[in-house]
N, C-alpha and C positions, 0 to 999 in steps of 0.2 A: 790906689787909695788916698780918699781926701783925707785932709790934715785932721778934720774933727775926728774922723773914725780913728786914727792913729793914738789920737788921744784916749779914748775909750777903750784900746786894747789893755790887755794887761801885759806884764812883762815877760811871760811864759809865753804868749801868741804871737808877740815879736820875734822873740827867738825861734819859733819852732816857724815862723815863716821866714825867717833868716837862713834858717838851717835848709829848708827845703829848696831855696834858690840857690845855696851853694851847692847842695850835694844833689844836684841834677845828673840825670845818668849820662855819660858821657855819649858822644852821637858815635856810632858803630865806625870800627875800620873797616877801610876797603881791602874788599876781598883780594889775595893776589890775582893774577891772573891765571885761568886755568892754559893747559900746553895747545889747546885748540886756539883759545882765543889769541895766543901767542904766535901762531903758525899764522893766522888772519892778519895780523899787524906786521908777521914780517913779509907776507906775498901779498900786501895791498898794494896797488901801484900808488906812483906819486901824481898828483893832483894834475901836474904838466902832462905827464902819460897820458890820463884820461882826456884832457883836451886837445892833446892831437890826434887820441884816435876817434874822438868825437868828430873834430873838425874832419878828419879824412872819410870815414864814414859818411858823413853829410856831404861832401864834397862828392864821393862815388854815386850817392842816390840822386844827387842833381844831375850828373851826368847822363844816369842811366834816363830817366827822367826825360831829359830833351831828346836823347836817341829815341824813344817811344814817340814822344810826340813829332819829331822830324820823320819817323817810321810812318806814323799814322795821316802826317800830311801827304808823306808820299802816294801812300794807300790813297786817301780821297782824290787826288789828282789823277791817276791811275784809274779809279772808279767814274770818275767825272769825263776822262777823255774815253772812256769804253762806252759812257753813257751817251755822249754827243755822236763817237762812230756810228753805234745803235740807229741813233736819230737818222742820220744821213742816209743809212742803207736804208730804212723805214720810208724814208721820205723819196727816194729812190725807186724804190720797189712801187710804191703807190703812185706812183707819176707813170712809171712802165706798165702798171695795171689799168690805170686809167687812159693811156694811150692805146691800149691794146683792146680793151672796152669799146671806144671808140671806133678801130677799125674793124671790130666784129661787126658792130651796129651798123656802119656804112657798108660791110659787103652783105649783111645779112637783107638789108634794103633791096640790093641787087639780086638776089637770090632768086634764082627758078623755082618756085612754090606752088605747081598747079592744084593742090589741094586747100591749101590756105593754113597748113599746120603750123607755120612760124610767123604768122602775119595774114595781112591780106594778099587774097588768092593774085597768082600772075600767071599770069597764060603765056605771054610773051617771052623771049629771052632777048634783054636789050644790050 
């Protein structure tokens, strides 16, 4: 309040104000912990224990992730080797089939074909 307002208040108003300030209700007392809360506090792990278990679980997760990554790399390498092997087989087969095709063509040119079913008519045996 401003000083001018205090001068204007009556003595009874001032006393009532002071009594209201003095007779404020007391803050509530803290409730005693229940047995369940006491049990939780008793079984609450220490910070050191929590940190150790967290570090251990993080280490295990990291090791597991590294193992999975190594396995994925090995699998990728096996797939690559398998692809290379299959590509080599396909290339060799194509080469062999091309050679066989050329042989059949040269044989078909020399074939005795009097009717001309497979190409130009050839009446003589070469």
